[in-house]
All heavy atoms as a GROMACS GRO file, in nm:
protein
  558
    1MET      N    1   0.086  -0.114   0.008
    1MET     CA    2   0.004   0.005   0.001
    1MET      C    3   0.090   0.114   0.001
    1MET      O    4   0.167   0.145   0.095
    1MET     CB    5  -0.088  -0.001   0.114
    1MET     CG    6  -0.154   0.117   0.154
    1MET     SD    7  -0.260   0.099   0.300
    1MET     CE    8  -0.231   0.249   0.384
    2ALA      N    9   0.076   0.204  -0.102
    2ALA     CA   10   0.159   0.329  -0.115
    2ALA      C   11   0.089   0.438  -0.034
    2ALA      O   12  -0.030   0.453  -0.039
    2ALA     CB   13   0.172   0.367  -0.260
    3MET      N   14   0.170   0.502   0.043
    3MET     CA   15   0.118   0.613   0.125
    3MET      C   16   0.191   0.735   0.093
    3MET      O   17   0.310   0.737   0.063
    3MET     CB   18   0.148   0.588   0.275
    3MET     CG   19   0.059   0.491   0.348
    3MET     SD   20   0.099   0.502   0.524
    3MET     CE   21   0.072   0.334   0.563
    4SER      N   22   0.121   0.848   0.096
    4SER     CA   23   0.174   0.985   0.080
    4SER      C   24   0.260   1.014   0.210
    4SER      O   25   0.236   0.956   0.313
    4SER     CB   26   0.076   1.099   0.046
    4SER     OG   27  -0.001   1.116   0.168
    5GLU      N   28   0.343   1.114   0.197
    5GLU     CA   29   0.417   1.153   0.319
    5GLU      C   30   0.326   1.213   0.418
    5GLU      O   31   0.343   1.179   0.538
    5GLU     CB   32   0.519   1.255   0.279
    5GLU     CG   33   0.605   1.311   0.395
    5GLU     CD   34   0.711   1.404   0.360
    5GLU    OE1   35   0.744   1.413   0.245
    5GLU    OE2   36   0.759   1.474   0.449
    6ALA      N   37   0.217   1.280   0.384
    6ALA     CA   38   0.127   1.341   0.477
    6ALA      C   39   0.048   1.232   0.550
    6ALA      O   40   0.023   1.233   0.670
    6ALA     CB   41   0.030   1.432   0.401
    7GLN      N   42   0.014   1.123   0.477
    7GLN     CA   43  -0.064   1.012   0.533
    7GLN      C   44   0.038   0.943   0.635
    7GLN      O   45  -0.017   0.904   0.749
    7GLN     CB   46  -0.102   0.907   0.433
    7GLN     CG   47  -0.217   0.962   0.348
    7GLN     CD   48  -0.248   0.861   0.224
    7GLN    OE1   49  -0.157   0.816   0.164
    7GLN    NE2   50  -0.372   0.832   0.210
    8LEU      N   51   0.160   0.923   0.602
    8LEU     CA   52   0.260   0.860   0.687
    8LEU      C   53   0.271   0.936   0.821
    8LEU      O   54   0.274   0.889   0.925
    8LEU     CB   55   0.384   0.832   0.612
    8LEU     CG   56   0.489   0.761   0.697
    8LEU    CD1   57   0.435   0.626   0.749
    8LEU    CD2   58   0.619   0.749   0.623
    9VAL      N   59   0.282   1.069   0.810
    9VAL     CA   60   0.304   1.160   0.919
    9VAL      C   61   0.177   1.152   1.006
    9VAL      O   62   0.191   1.137   1.130
    9VAL     CB   63   0.335   1.301   0.879
    9VAL    CG1   64   0.316   1.400   0.989
    9VAL    CG2   65   0.469   1.318   0.813
   10ASP      N   66   0.066   1.151   0.955
   10ASP     CA   67  -0.063   1.146   1.029
   10ASP      C   68  -0.064   1.010   1.104
   10ASP      O   69  -0.101   1.002   1.223
   10ASP     CB   70  -0.185   1.154   0.942
   10ASP     CG   71  -0.210   1.300   0.897
   10ASP    OD1   72  -0.141   1.393   0.947
   10ASP    OD2   73  -0.284   1.318   0.802
   11LEU      N   74  -0.024   0.900   1.038
   11LEU     CA   75  -0.031   0.769   1.101
   11LEU      C   76   0.066   0.760   1.215
   11LEU      O   77   0.038   0.706   1.323
   11LEU     CB   78   0.014   0.665   0.985
   11LEU     CG   79  -0.004   0.515   1.030
   11LEU    CD1   80  -0.146   0.482   1.039
   11LEU    CD2   81   0.074   0.442   0.921
   12VAL      N   82   0.192   0.814   1.196
   12VAL     CA   83   0.289   0.819   1.303
   12VAL      C   84   0.242   0.903   1.416
   12VAL      O   85   0.251   0.859   1.536
   12VAL     CB   86   0.426   0.860   1.255
   12VAL    CG1   87   0.518   0.892   1.372
   12VAL    CG2   88   0.482   0.764   1.155
   13ILE      N   89   0.190   1.019   1.395
   13ILE     CA   90   0.134   1.100   1.499
   13ILE      C   91   0.029   1.026   1.585
   13ILE      O   92   0.037   1.038   1.709
   13ILE     CB   93   0.093   1.240   1.448
   13ILE    CG1   94   0.205   1.322   1.399
   13ILE    CG2   95   0.003   1.306   1.555
   13ILE    CD1   96   0.156   1.452   1.329
   14GLU      N   97  -0.066   0.970   1.521
   14GLU     CA   98  -0.174   0.894   1.591
   14GLU      C   99  -0.110   0.774   1.666
   14GLU      O  100  -0.149   0.754   1.779
   14GLU     CB  101  -0.281   0.844   1.489
   14GLU     CG  102  -0.368   0.958   1.443
   14GLU     CD  103  -0.427   1.038   1.554
   14GLU    OE1  104  -0.482   0.978   1.650
   14GLU    OE2  105  -0.419   1.166   1.547
   15TRP      N  106  -0.013   0.704   1.613
   15TRP     CA  107   0.045   0.596   1.684
   15TRP      C  108   0.128   0.645   1.799
   15TRP      O  109   0.097   0.584   1.916
   15TRP     CB  110   0.140   0.518   1.593
   15TRP     CG  111   0.199   0.396   1.656
   15TRP    CD1  112   0.152   0.272   1.654
   15TRP    CD2  113   0.315   0.392   1.743
   15TRP    NE1  114   0.227   0.188   1.733
   15TRP    CE2  115   0.332   0.254   1.786
   15TRP    CE3  116   0.414   0.481   1.785
   15TRP    CZ2  117   0.433   0.206   1.862
   15TRP    CZ3  118   0.520   0.437   1.864
   15TRP    CH2  119   0.523   0.303   1.904
   16VAL      N  120   0.200   0.750   1.797
   16VAL     CA  121   0.271   0.800   1.908
   16VAL      C  122   0.172   0.854   2.020
   16VAL      O  123   0.199   0.818   2.133
   16VAL     CB  124   0.373   0.918   1.868
   16VAL    CG1  125   0.423   0.984   1.987
   16VAL    CG2  126   0.477   0.867   1.772
   17ARG      N  127   0.067   0.920   1.973
   17ARG     CA  128  -0.028   0.963   2.076
   17ARG      C  129  -0.093   0.848   2.151
   17ARG      O  130  -0.114   0.856   2.271
   17ARG     CB  131  -0.142   1.041   2.005
   17ARG     CG  132  -0.103   1.178   1.973
   17ARG     CD  133  -0.220   1.264   1.912
   17ARG     NE  134  -0.181   1.395   1.887
   17ARG     CZ  135  -0.231   1.466   1.775
   17ARG    NH1  136  -0.317   1.417   1.700
   17ARG    NH2  137  -0.188   1.594   1.765
   18SER      N  138  -0.104   0.736   2.086
   18SER     CA  139  -0.171   0.619   2.144
   18SER      C  140  -0.073   0.528   2.226
   18SER      O  141  -0.110   0.462   2.316
   18SER     CB  142  -0.229   0.527   2.041
   18SER     OG  143  -0.337   0.601   1.965
   19ASN      N  144   0.060   0.548   2.193
   19ASN     CA  145   0.152   0.455   2.249
   19ASN      C  146   0.266   0.509   2.325
   19ASN      O  147   0.335   0.429   2.393
   19ASN     CB  148   0.221   0.368   2.139
   19ASN     CG  149   0.117   0.273   2.081
   19ASN    OD1  150   0.087   0.173   2.124
   19ASN    ND2  151   0.072   0.310   1.953
   20HIS      N  152   0.279   0.636   2.343
   20HIS     CA  153   0.395   0.692   2.426
   20HIS      C  154   0.348   0.700   2.567
   20HIS      O  155   0.228   0.711   2.589
   20HIS     CB  156   0.449   0.827   2.367
   20HIS     CG  157   0.374   0.943   2.414
   20HIS    ND1  158   0.247   0.985   2.360
   20HIS    CD2  159   0.398   1.036   2.505
   20HIS    CE1  160   0.213   1.088   2.431
   20HIS    NE2  161   0.305   1.128   2.508
   21ARG      N  162   0.442   0.712   2.656
   21ARG     CA  163   0.414   0.725   2.792
   21ARG      C  164   0.413   0.882   2.820
   21ARG      O  165   0.518   0.941   2.818
   21ARG     CB  166   0.513   0.654   2.880
   21ARG     CG  167   0.501   0.505   2.880
   21ARG     CD  168   0.606   0.435   2.957
   21ARG     NE  169   0.693   0.365   2.857
   21ARG     CZ  170   0.812   0.353   2.876
   21ARG    NH1  171   0.881   0.402   2.978
   21ARG    NH2  172   0.880   0.285   2.778
   22PRO      N  173   0.296   0.932   2.855
   22PRO     CA  174   0.285   1.086   2.874
   22PRO      C  175   0.376   1.146   2.968
   22PRO      O  176   0.420   1.249   2.954
   22PRO     CB  177   0.140   1.110   2.921
   22PRO     CG  178   0.062   0.981   2.868
   22PRO     CD  179   0.168   0.870   2.870
   23GLY      N  180   0.410   1.074   3.081
   23GLY     CA  181   0.508   1.131   3.174
   23GLY      C  182   0.648   1.146   3.112
   23GLY      O  183   0.727   1.213   3.175
   24ASN      N  184   0.678   1.089   2.995
   24ASN     CA  185   0.810   1.100   2.943
   24ASN      C  186   0.830   1.221   2.855
   24ASN      O  187   0.936   1.257   2.821
   24ASN     CB  188   0.844   0.976   2.853
   24ASN     CG  189   0.865   0.850   2.932
   24ASN    OD1  190   0.869   0.858   3.058
   24ASN    ND2  191   0.877   0.739   2.870
   25SER      N  192   0.723   1.295   2.827
   25SER     CA  193   0.742   1.408   2.740
   25SER      C  194   0.716   1.537   2.824
   25SER      O  195   0.637   1.538   2.918
   25SER     CB  196   0.642   1.408   2.626
   25SER     OG  197   0.510   1.414   2.667
   26ARG      N  198   0.772   1.650   2.776
   26ARG     CA  199   0.757   1.767   2.852
   26ARG      C  200   0.615   1.829   2.834
   26ARG      O  201   0.564   1.877   2.938
   26ARG     CB  202   0.861   1.870   2.798
   26ARG     CG  203   1.000   1.837   2.833
   26ARG     CD  204   1.097   1.951   2.797
   26ARG     NE  205   1.115   1.966   2.652
   26ARG     CZ  206   1.193   1.903   2.569
   26ARG    NH1  207   1.272   1.805   2.633
   26ARG    NH2  208   1.203   1.921   2.444
   27ASN      N  209   0.562   1.821   2.728
   27ASN     CA  210   0.423   1.893   2.711
   27ASN      C  211   0.323   1.807   2.641
   27ASN      O  212   0.207   1.855   2.627
   27ASN     CB  213   0.438   2.029   2.644
   27ASN     CG  214   0.498   2.023   2.503
   27ASN    OD1  215   0.496   1.911   2.446
   27ASN    ND2  216   0.553   2.131   2.461
   28GLY      N  217   0.359   1.700   2.584
   28GLY     CA  218   0.271   1.613   2.517
   28GLY      C  219   0.216   1.650   2.381
   28GLY      O  220   0.153   1.579   2.314
   29GLU      N  221   0.265   1.773   2.334
   29GLU     CA  222   0.233   1.817   2.202
   29GLU      C  223   0.313   1.741   2.089
   29GLU      O  224   0.426   1.720   2.126
   29GLU     CB  225   0.257   1.968   2.187
   29GLU     CG  226   0.162   2.050   2.269
   29GLU     CD  227   0.013   2.035   2.226
   29GLU    OE1  228  -0.015   2.032   2.120
   29GLU    OE2  229  -0.061   2.023   2.320
   30ILE      N  230   0.251   1.718   1.992
   30ILE     CA  231   0.330   1.649   1.882
   30ILE      C  232   0.281   1.699   1.740
   30ILE      O  233   0.154   1.727   1.725
   30ILE     CB  234   0.310   1.489   1.882
   30ILE    CG1  235   0.398   1.428   1.775
   30ILE    CG2  236   0.169   1.453   1.878
   30ILE    CD1  237   0.393   1.279   1.787
   31SER      N  238   0.381   1.721   1.655
   31SER     CA  239   0.345   1.776   1.524
   31SER      C  240   0.456   1.712   1.428
   31SER      O  241   0.536   1.633   1.474
   31SER     CB  242   0.358   1.927   1.518
   31SER     OG  243   0.493   1.965   1.534
   32ALA      N  244   0.442   1.749   1.305
   32ALA     CA  245   0.533   1.687   1.204
   32ALA      C  246   0.680   1.720   1.235
   32ALA      O  247   0.765   1.651   1.196
   32ALA     CB  248   0.497   1.748   1.068
   33GLY      N  249   0.706   1.831   1.312
   33GLY     CA  250   0.844   1.862   1.339
   33GLY      C  251   0.892   1.818   1.475
   33GLY      O  252   1.007   1.855   1.511
   34THR      N  253   0.822   1.745   1.544
   34THR     CA  254   0.852   1.699   1.684
   34THR      C  255   0.963   1.596   1.674
   34THR      O  256   0.960   1.502   1.607
   34THR     CB  257   0.739   1.641   1.753
   34THR    OG1  258   0.630   1.734   1.761
   34THR    CG2  259   0.774   1.589   1.894
   35ASP      N  260   1.073   1.622   1.759
   35ASP     CA  261   1.176   1.528   1.768
   35ASP      C  262   1.127   1.427   1.877
   35ASP      O  263   1.119   1.456   1.996
   35ASP     CB  264   1.307   1.594   1.818
   35ASP     CG  265   1.428   1.502   1.826
   35ASP    OD1  266   1.406   1.387   1.859
   35ASP    OD2  267   1.538   1.546   1.782
   36LEU      N  268   1.096   1.305   1.828
   36LEU     CA  269   1.035   1.204   1.912
   36LEU      C  270   1.129   1.154   2.027
   36LEU      O  271   1.077   1.120   2.128
   36LEU     CB  272   0.985   1.092   1.822
   36LEU     CG  273   0.884   1.130   1.725
   36LEU    CD1  274   0.851   1.012   1.632
   36LEU    CD2  275   0.760   1.179   1.791
   37ILE      N  276   1.256   1.148   2.001
   37ILE     CA  277   1.351   1.101   2.100
   37ILE      C  278   1.387   1.212   2.204
   37ILE      O  279   1.369   1.196   2.322
   37ILE     CB  280   1.483   1.059   2.030
   37ILE    CG1  281   1.454   0.937   1.936
   37ILE    CG2  282   1.582   1.010   2.139
   37ILE    CD1  283   1.415   0.798   1.997
   38ALA      N  284   1.424   1.328   2.146
   38ALA     CA  285   1.461   1.442   2.231
   38ALA      C  286   1.346   1.492   2.323
   38ALA      O  287   1.369   1.529   2.430
   38ALA     CB  288   1.522   1.564   2.157
   39SER      N  289   1.221   1.478   2.270
   39SER     CA  290   1.113   1.516   2.351
   39SER      C  291   1.074   1.426   2.458
   39SER      O  292   0.994   1.454   2.550
   39SER     CB  293   0.984   1.531   2.255
   39SER     OG  294   0.942   1.409   2.205
   40GLY      N  295   1.125   1.303   2.453
   40GLY     CA  296   1.098   1.198   2.546
   40GLY      C  297   0.974   1.123   2.511
   40GLY      O  298   0.929   1.039   2.594
   41MET      N  299   0.913   1.146   2.407
   41MET     CA  300   0.787   1.076   2.364
   41MET      C  301   0.819   0.933   2.330
   41MET      O  302   0.743   0.843   2.356
   41MET     CB  303   0.726   1.143   2.247
   41MET     CG  304   0.665   1.266   2.280
   41MET     SD  305   0.560   1.331   2.150
   41MET     CE  306   0.464   1.456   2.228
   42LEU      N  307   0.943   0.905   2.284
   42LEU     CA  308   0.985   0.764   2.254
   42LEU      C  309   1.113   0.749   2.308
   42LEU      O  310   1.204   0.835   2.297
   42LEU     CB  311   0.994   0.742   2.100
   42LEU     CG  312   0.849   0.746   2.031
   42LEU    CD1  313   0.872   0.712   1.878
   42LEU    CD2  314   0.756   0.641   2.082
   43ASP      N  315   1.150   0.622   2.364
   43ASP     CA  316   1.282   0.585   2.397
   43ASP      C  317   1.321   0.488   2.284
   43ASP      O  318   1.252   0.478   2.181
   43ASP     CB  319   1.281   0.513   2.537
   43ASP     CG  320   1.193   0.397   2.550
   43ASP    OD1  321   1.146   0.344   2.443
   43ASP    OD2  322   1.170   0.351   2.663
   44SER      N  323   1.435   0.428   2.300
   44SER     CA  324   1.489   0.347   2.190
   44SER      C  325   1.400   0.222   2.162
   44SER      O  326   1.376   0.188   2.050
   44SER     CB  327   1.632   0.298   2.219
   44SER     OG  328   1.629   0.225   2.347
   45PHE      N  329   1.337   0.173   2.259
   45PHE     CA  330   1.244   0.056   2.252
   45PHE      C  331   1.117   0.103   2.177
   45PHE      O  332   1.064   0.043   2.085
   45PHE     CB  333   1.204  -0.006   2.378
   45PHE     CG  334   1.321  -0.084   2.434
   45PHE    CD1  335   1.375  -0.048   2.549
   45PHE    CD2  336   1.373  -0.199   2.382
   45PHE    CE1  337   1.480  -0.103   2.616
   45PHE    CE2  338   1.484  -0.268   2.432
   45PHE     CZ  339   1.533  -0.212   2.550
   46GLY      N  340   1.067   0.226   2.217
   46GLY     CA  341   0.954   0.281   2.149
   46GLY      C  342   0.977   0.312   2.007
   46GLY      O  343   0.886   0.301   1.911
   47PHE      N  344   1.100   0.362   1.977
   47PHE     CA  345   1.136   0.390   1.836
   47PHE      C  346   1.132   0.258   1.754
   47PHE      O  347   1.081   0.264   1.644
   47PHE     CB  348   1.276   0.454   1.835
   47PHE     CG  349   1.316   0.508   1.708
   47PHE    CD1  350   1.256   0.622   1.656
   47PHE    CD2  351   1.409   0.443   1.633
   47PHE    CE1  352   1.303   0.679   1.533
   47PHE    CE2  353   1.448   0.504   1.506
   47PHE     CZ  354   1.395   0.614   1.460
   48ILE      N  355   1.180   0.159   1.804
   48ILE     CA  356   1.178   0.021   1.733
   48ILE      C  357   1.038  -0.018   1.711
   48ILE      O  358   0.995  -0.064   1.599
   48ILE     CB  359   1.262  -0.079   1.809
   48ILE    CG1  360   1.407  -0.037   1.804
   48ILE    CG2  361   1.248  -0.215   1.732
   48ILE    CD1  362   1.471  -0.025   1.672
   49ASP      N  363   0.952  -0.002   1.816
   49ASP     CA  364   0.806  -0.040   1.801
   49ASP      C  365   0.745   0.043   1.694
   49ASP      O  366   0.660  -0.009   1.608
   49ASP     CB  367   0.735  -0.009   1.933
   49ASP     CG  368   0.769  -0.120   2.044
   49ASP    OD1  369   0.826  -0.227   2.002
   49ASP    OD2  370   0.743  -0.094   2.160
   50LEU      N  371   0.778   0.170   1.681
   50LEU     CA  372   0.726   0.260   1.586
   50LEU      C  373   0.767   0.210   1.446
   50LEU      O  374   0.693   0.210   1.346
   50LEU     CB  375   0.766   0.400   1.604
   50LEU     CG  376   0.726   0.494   1.495
   50LEU    CD1  377   0.572   0.508   1.476
   50LEU    CD2  378   0.777   0.643   1.523
   51ILE      N  379   0.890   0.170   1.422
   51ILE     CA  380   0.945   0.122   1.305
   51ILE      C  381   0.868  -0.003   1.256
   51ILE      O  382   0.827  -0.018   1.136
   51ILE     CB  383   1.100   0.092   1.309
   51ILE    CG1  384   1.167   0.215   1.336
   51ILE    CG2  385   1.141   0.019   1.184
   51ILE    CD1  386   1.152   0.330   1.235
   52VAL      N  387   0.852  -0.082   1.350
   52VAL     CA  388   0.771  -0.222   1.315
   52VAL      C  389   0.626  -0.187   1.282
   52VAL      O  390   0.578  -0.237   1.182
   52VAL     CB  391   0.775  -0.318   1.440
   52VAL    CG1  392   0.682  -0.429   1.414
   52VAL    CG2  393   0.912  -0.365   1.469
   53PHE      N  394   0.568  -0.090   1.352
   53PHE     CA  395   0.434  -0.046   1.311
   53PHE      C  396   0.433   0.022   1.164
   53PHE      O  397   0.340  -0.015   1.084
   53PHE     CB  398   0.379   0.058   1.416
   53PHE     CG  399   0.258   0.125   1.367
   53PHE    CD1  400   0.131   0.051   1.385
   53PHE    CD2  401   0.247   0.250   1.320
   53PHE    CE1  402   0.016   0.109   1.350
   53PHE    CE2  403   0.125   0.311   1.285
   53PHE     CZ  404   0.009   0.236   1.305
   54ILE      N  405   0.526   0.107   1.134
   54ILE     CA  406   0.529   0.164   1.000
   54ILE      C  407   0.549   0.055   0.898
   54ILE      O  408   0.484   0.057   0.788
   54ILE     CB  409   0.642   0.268   0.993
   54ILE    CG1  410   0.612   0.383   1.079
   54ILE    CG2  411   0.664   0.315   0.844
   54ILE    CD1  412   0.720   0.478   1.096
   55GLU      N  413   0.634  -0.041   0.924
   55GLU     CA  414   0.654  -0.151   0.830
   55GLU      C  415   0.526  -0.236   0.806
   55GLU      O  416   0.493  -0.255   0.691
   55GLU     CB  417   0.771  -0.247   0.875
   55GLU     CG  418   0.902  -0.191   0.863
   55GLU     CD  419   1.013  -0.284   0.918
   55GLU    OE1  420   0.988  -0.371   0.996
   55GLU    OE2  421   1.122  -0.267   0.871
   56THR      N  422   0.458  -0.263   0.916
   56THR     CA  423   0.332  -0.333   0.905
   56THR      C  424   0.222  -0.248   0.822
   56THR      O  425   0.158  -0.316   0.745
   56THR     CB  426   0.281  -0.361   1.037
   56THR    OG1  427   0.384  -0.439   1.116
   56THR    CG2  428   0.153  -0.442   1.038
   57GLN      N  429   0.210  -0.127   0.856
   57GLN     CA  430   0.108  -0.050   0.792
   57GLN      C  431   0.140  -0.015   0.633
   57GLN      O  432   0.055  -0.014   0.562
   57GLN     CB  433   0.088   0.085   0.871
   57GLN     CG  434   0.032   0.066   1.001
   57GLN     CD  435  -0.104   0.001   1.000
   57GLN    OE1  436  -0.200   0.044   0.925
   57GLN    NE2  437  -0.116  -0.103   1.069
   58SER      N  438   0.270  -0.004   0.611
   58SER     CA  439   0.306   0.043   0.474
   58SER      C  440   0.344  -0.073   0.392
   58SER      O  441   0.337  -0.056   0.256
   58SER     CB  442   0.427   0.132   0.483
   58SER     OG  443   0.537   0.073   0.521
   59GLY      N  444   0.375  -0.187   0.449
   59GLY     CA  445   0.423  -0.308   0.370
   59GLY      C  446   0.565  -0.288   0.312
   59GLY      O  447   0.608  -0.360   0.229
   60CYS      N  448   0.634  -0.180   0.363
   60CYS     CA  449   0.766  -0.162   0.321
   60CYS      C  450   0.869  -0.195   0.432
   60CYS      O  451   0.838  -0.174   0.557
   60CYS     CB  452   0.792  -0.011   0.294
   60CYS     SG  453   0.693   0.042   0.149
   61ARG      N  454   0.982  -0.248   0.400
   61ARG     CA  455   1.082  -0.280   0.505
   61ARG      C  456   1.176  -0.160   0.522
   61ARG      O  457   1.214  -0.094   0.427
   61ARG     CB  458   1.163  -0.398   0.448
   61ARG     CG  459   1.278  -0.435   0.534
   61ARG     CD  460   1.257  -0.560   0.606
   61ARG     NE  461   1.382  -0.604   0.666
   61ARG     CZ  462   1.421  -0.586   0.797
   61ARG    NH1  463   1.338  -0.510   0.873
   61ARG    NH2  464   1.529  -0.619   0.846
   62ILE      N  465   1.201  -0.128   0.645
   62ILE     CA  466   1.286  -0.011   0.679
   62ILE      C  467   1.418  -0.081   0.727
   62ILE      O  468   1.418  -0.152   0.824
   62ILE     CB  469   1.226   0.068   0.786
   62ILE    CG1  470   1.094   0.131   0.734
   62ILE    CG2  471   1.328   0.179   0.836
   62ILE    CD1  472   1.015   0.204   0.843
   63GLU      N  473   1.526  -0.037   0.659
   63GLU     CA  474   1.653  -0.092   0.692
   63GLU      C  475   1.706  -0.014   0.817
   63GLU      O  476   1.741   0.098   0.807
   63GLU     CB  477   1.749  -0.087   0.578
   63GLU     CG  478   1.878  -0.144   0.603
   63GLU     CD  479   1.874  -0.288   0.638
   63GLU    OE1  480   1.808  -0.362   0.566
   63GLU    OE2  481   1.940  -0.342   0.745
   64LEU      N  482   1.720  -0.083   0.931
   64LEU     CA  483   1.763  -0.016   1.057
   64LEU      C  484   1.892   0.037   1.046
   64LEU      O  485   1.926   0.141   1.116
   64LEU     CB  486   1.745  -0.111   1.173
   64LEU     CG  487   1.594  -0.149   1.207
   64LEU    CD1  488   1.600  -0.239   1.318
   64LEU    CD2  489   1.512  -0.022   1.238
   65THR      N  490   1.988  -0.011   0.968
   65THR     CA  491   2.125   0.029   0.954
   65THR      C  492   2.132   0.170   0.893
   65THR      O  493   2.235   0.225   0.903
   65THR     CB  494   2.218  -0.072   0.889
   65THR    OG1  495   2.166  -0.102   0.763
   65THR    CG2  496   2.222  -0.202   0.960
   66THR      N  497   2.031   0.208   0.823
   66THR     CA  498   2.025   0.337   0.756
   66THR      C  499   1.958   0.445   0.829
   66THR      O  500   1.965   0.557   0.796
   66THR     CB  501   1.961   0.327   0.614
   66THR    OG1  502   1.818   0.300   0.641
   66THR    CG2  503   2.026   0.222   0.534
   67LEU      N  504   1.902   0.409   0.951
   67LEU     CA  505   1.830   0.508   1.035
   67LEU      C  506   1.928   0.582   1.116
   67LEU      O  507   2.030   0.527   1.177
   67LEU     CB  508   1.728   0.443   1.129
   67LEU     CG  509   1.609   0.384   1.063
   67LEU    CD1  510   1.520   0.317   1.162
   67LEU    CD2  511   1.532   0.492   0.989
   68ILE      N  512   1.909   0.707   1.136
   68ILE     CA  513   1.994   0.791   1.228
   68ILE      C  514   1.898   0.846   1.341
   68ILE      O  515   1.815   0.933   1.311
   68ILE     CB  516   2.060   0.901   1.151
   68ILE    CG1  517   2.151   0.851   1.044
   68ILE    CG2  518   2.138   0.993   1.250
   68ILE    CD1  519   2.204   0.953   0.944
   69PRO      N  520   1.902   0.787   1.456
   69PRO     CA  521   1.801   0.830   1.570
   69PRO      C  522   1.809   0.985   1.595
   69PRO      O  523   1.713   1.035   1.630
   69PRO     CB  524   1.852   0.755   1.685
   69PRO     CG  525   1.921   0.628   1.632
   69PRO     CD  526   1.990   0.682   1.501
   70ALA      N  527   1.923   1.044   1.565
   70ALA     CA  528   1.926   1.185   1.595
   70ALA      C  529   1.837   1.267   1.495
   70ALA      O  530   1.800   1.379   1.523
   70ALA     CB  531   2.072   1.239   1.571
   71ASN      N  532   1.794   1.197   1.385
   71ASN     CA  533   1.706   1.262   1.294
   71ASN      C  534   1.564   1.209   1.307
   71ASN      O  535   1.494   1.167   1.214
   71ASN     CB  536   1.744   1.230   1.138
   71ASN     CG  537   1.882   1.294   1.110
   71ASN    OD1  538   1.912   1.400   1.167
   71ASN    ND2  539   1.952   1.245   1.014
   72SER      N  540   1.521   1.193   1.431
   72SER     CA  541   1.394   1.132   1.461
   72SER      C  542   1.275   1.216   1.460
   72SER      O  543   1.162   1.187   1.499
   72SER     CB  544   1.405   1.061   1.604
   72SER     OG  545   1.422   1.164   1.702
   73ALA      N  546   1.293   1.352   1.413
   73ALA     CA  547   1.169   1.436   1.396
   73ALA      C  548   1.085   1.371   1.278
   73ALA      O  549   1.132   1.313   1.187
   73ALA     CB  550   1.211   1.573   1.362
   74LEU      N  551   0.954   1.390   1.295
   74LEU     CA  552   0.866   1.354   1.195
   74LEU      C  553   0.896   1.430   1.067
   74LEU      O  554   0.882   1.411   0.959
   74LEU     CB  555   0.721   1.366   1.235
   74LEU     CG  556   0.681   1.289   1.359
   74LEU    CD1  557   0.534   1.329   1.388
   74LEU    CD2  558   0.685   1.144   1.319
   0.00000   0.00000   0.00000
């Protein structure tokens, strides 16, 4: 299933809202520019869970060796 970038961003935002631990983020706000790691919304395990979710929803494999966690903004 091909997704547009906007659809993917919306999907990720909804997943993060449903799956992050609210106590880990400073204000709970999330947008396309939110750094998910630095904001505390996702830790390393949450980031991997998100990748698995994206792969499942999109049908595309994400090569983990090409990811740079410092670039974790939506």
